N, C-alpha and C positions, 0 to 999 in steps of 0.2 A: 724452955719447952718449945717455943715457936722455932727456934734455930734448929733444934733436934728434928722437929717435924719437917722443916724445910730440907734439911740434909737427907732425911730418909726419902722424901719425895723426889729429890734430885737423883739420888742413887737408883731409885726405882725406874725413873724415866731413862736415865743413862743406860741401865742394864738392858732395857727393852730395845733401845736403839742399837746396841751392840749385837743383840740376838738376831737382828734382821740383816746380817751381812750377806751379800750375794754369794751364791754358790760358784764354784770354780767352773769355767767353761768346759764343755764336753770335749773329750780327747778323741781324735780321729786317728786310729793306728795306721791308716793308709797315707797320711800326710807326709810329703817329702818337702823339705825346705830347700830353696834355691841356693846356688853357690853364693850369690851376693848376700843373702840373709845369713848364711853360715859364717861367711867371712866377717860380717858386721858383728855377729855374736862372739866370734873368736876375738875380735878387736876389743869388744866390751869386756870380756873375761880378762884380757891382758891389762887393760886400763884399771879394772877393779883390783887386780892383784898388785899392780904397781902402786896404786894410790892407798890401798888399805892394809895390805899384808905388812906386819911389823918387821919381818926378817926374811923377805923374799929371796935375797941372794946369800943367805947364811950358809946353806949347804951346797948350792949350785951357783957358780959364778954367773954374773950378768950376761957375759958373751955366750956362755953355754945355753942359758935359758933363752936368749935371743935366737939361737940356732934351733932350739926345740920349737919355738913359736913359728919360725920360718918354715920348718919342715911340716908342721901341722897345717899351716896355710897352704903349702904346696900340695898337700893331699886332698884339699877341698876342690875337686874337679867335677863333681857331679852331685845332684841333690841327694840328701840323706834324711832318714827318719830321725826323730828325736833320740831313740835309743842308740842308733849308730853314731850320731854326733856326740852323745853323752860318753860313749866308750872312748872316742878320740880325746875328749876333754879330760876324762879320768886319767888316761895315759900321760897327758901333758901335765896336769896338776900333780901327778905322782912324781914328776921330775923336780918339783919344789922340795920334796923330802920333808914335808911337814905333816905330821899326823892329824893336825887340827884343820887342815885345809882340804876341802872336798867340793865336789860338784853334785848337786841334787837334781833329780828330774823335776819337771814342772808339777805343780799341784794337780793339774788335770790328769797328767800321766799317772801319778801315784794313786789317784782316786780310781782311775780306769783299771790299773793293775790289781788293786785290791779286790775288784769285782770279778776278776778272771777266775774260772774254775781251776 
């Protein structure tokens, strides 16, 4: 009985701790990210795909995908908003030809978008 009571107590404390998760930061639709920030994010996406994707070069050869990334980086010549950069990433990830691979907007953007009339 004591063990059951202790387990219920711990579950109650744990669930309250999870309920206090911080809210996503506010999204500012006027924010433009600098070219170095965009290039760093593009490099991060590339590393993530290369390290995690199980069949990255299944439908698109590595040299072709390298060219896609090079062209994407070459287009980053001026600051972009999150939606504009997202569109570029969507086009790039589409070249992987994997229906399970996608790019999502930030949690802050999604929350902001849901509040729009």
